[in-house]
Phi, psi and omega in degrees: 000324180297322180295316180299315179298317180298320180296324183284336183259359178293151180303135177083357180270134181297143181283155174294126182296349178276346181286152182304321181297317179293321178297325177296321178293322178295322176294319178297323178297318179296317179291328175296322176299324177300309183284331182285347183304320182276348185261324191301319185253013180067222185278345177055223184293342178298326184295315180300316180293320178298316180295325178296319180290338178273006179061035174287141181306141184301318179295322179294323177301315179299319180293318181297314181293322180289330181301317180295318179294320179293322178296317178297321180299317181290326185275337188299312180296325177294317179297320179295316179296322179292319179296329177298327186256348187271143170261353183264050185292323179293321179294323178300317180297314184298313183291317181297321179297321179295319180297317179299319180297314180296317181296323179293323176297321178299317185297330181268357185253008185209158169247004181291124179303320181297315181290322178299315179295318179300318181299321181283331174295314178298317179298318180296315181294312180296323178296324177295318178295317178301313182299317180295316182293320179294320178296318180294318178298320181297311179290325180291331179269320186268341186063174183299322184294330182252009187295316182298315180296313184289325177297315177297320178296315178300315182295320179297315178296321180297317179293322176297321176297323177296325178297310181299313183291323180293319177298315179295315181295318179297318180294313179298316182294322184289319186261335183241346181114153185304318182302338181289349175298336180295335177297315178297316182297321179294317179299319179293323179295319179298318177298320179295318179296322179296318178293324180300323179292340181276350177276117183284127179305325182290345179276349185271119174270102185289337176287313177297328183297338178256010178080025179282169180289120183295339182264002183285159179295336181296336181299326182296326180275344181054037180247111183298335181286345180275354179277131174274104184287164176301146179305141185298321181296315179295320180297312182288347180270006181281100185298321181300320180295317180294318180295320179293322176299319178293325175302313179295323180297313180292322178301312183282337172299320178277337188265319195301321187270355188295312180294310177303320183292322180300316182275338169295322178296321176298313182297326184276328187251337180230083188305328183262025186267004181053063186297327179294321177295318180291330175298316178297317179298317181298318180296317181298316179301314180297315183292323176299325177287322185292330182301303178293329179296315179299317179292322179298311181298317185287336185252355183291127175254352181275320185247138176282168184300324184299329180298320181289332175295314179297320178299315181298316181295316184290337179289333186293313178300321177298318179300316180295321180295317179296317179298323179289321188281331185246099181271062184214156182300331182288350175296340177305325188294298180294326180297319183278337171296316178294325176296320179298321179291312185289303183291326178297318178292314182293328179298325178276317189289322188305304180295331180289319177295318179298317180298324177297314185295327189241016182305129180087357184279339185076013182230034184302308183291329174294316178296316178297322176298321177298313180295318180293330175295313178295320175299316179296327177298316178295317180295323181291322181283337185303307180294328179294316178296313183297314182288333175292318178295320178300309177055195181286344181276354178068043182276064183293319180300317178296322180297319177297322178295319179296317179297318179297321179296322178299321182295324181297332180295341181289337183300304181293332181290318178292324175301320178294323178298317180294321177296319182291333181290343172096353177201164187296343181267352178075023179275163182302158186301326182276003184244127187271336181223148179287156177295141179290140178301142179287000000 
């Protein structure tokens, strides 16, 4: 026991997550997720509604929104691989948040298609770096045993942060104009940086952060570069991981454009409906739903993770049908409650399923980057597909139907992922039982 204690207190050695100092870092991480909620995705659905009110061409709106998603898709695997090897995870978060803030300011200061696309490319790349660094920090601080609990906690705090920022942004946009939303975004970024400083570097296990073996000798040095990762060919040959990535892609292909499209329809068909205000209300409704859903998924001992994936997928077609059937601003309420259930569950489940598939490989963030890239591909194509279907004829109802149909395709693909994993829980082939929920 003396040797173990000495190892944990040696300089550069990660702290035991049960110790008060480590718990303080985990709390700071959760609060950082709260403030980062408004920063991580830039302007999100507000941008589409703002561009609609500026009479930007419908096809151009789709291109601008897709540019950010495509940039994130390209950057995500690189960001994940870099996070696997980097010890400067806190610096990555700080710099990426600043880039998103600057890019968002650009988006509200111009009508130039080139500058708008550039702003979203920067947002997409920085958002990919943020996601990778946050995922690595979460696993590095909570370890595999505490990942489910901390992921749910982070997501709950993140959704609560979205509620606060969406209310503030909607109010500023409605009464002072859209550019004033940047005031809220800047305040949230400052809060995130303050929380980042509260995370102690010594509490981060950089070997655990990349999904390395917690019992390996490399853990003592806490150097992620000292871990021998799984061979690239074996890693890329994991069928379950690819199938799960395709599941996420189809889910977000059907999900990503629904909220922007709902409020674009308001802006296009009901000019005096205050679409920016309704965008804020819609976000708040979804986030209020996501908070208990995230906690439920992370703490449930009755249902395994795969059950929540099926629930999330099945909620999307119902959401699309309601959006198609009710052409009124109040459709935001039931549509966004279902979004809270679906997206809230997937937000917690995705990194946990990936960690199961690649546990011990030393390539967790690379694997998560691969899945997030495929997810980003679906999200990036979603607004382009939806706005193309809408076209000049304003076929919003048909677009909702197409998005709902895309989501249904995720069901058989996820079933294949579970079959490929070799057991009903979807754990790696060498593991006979899933990790117990924290």
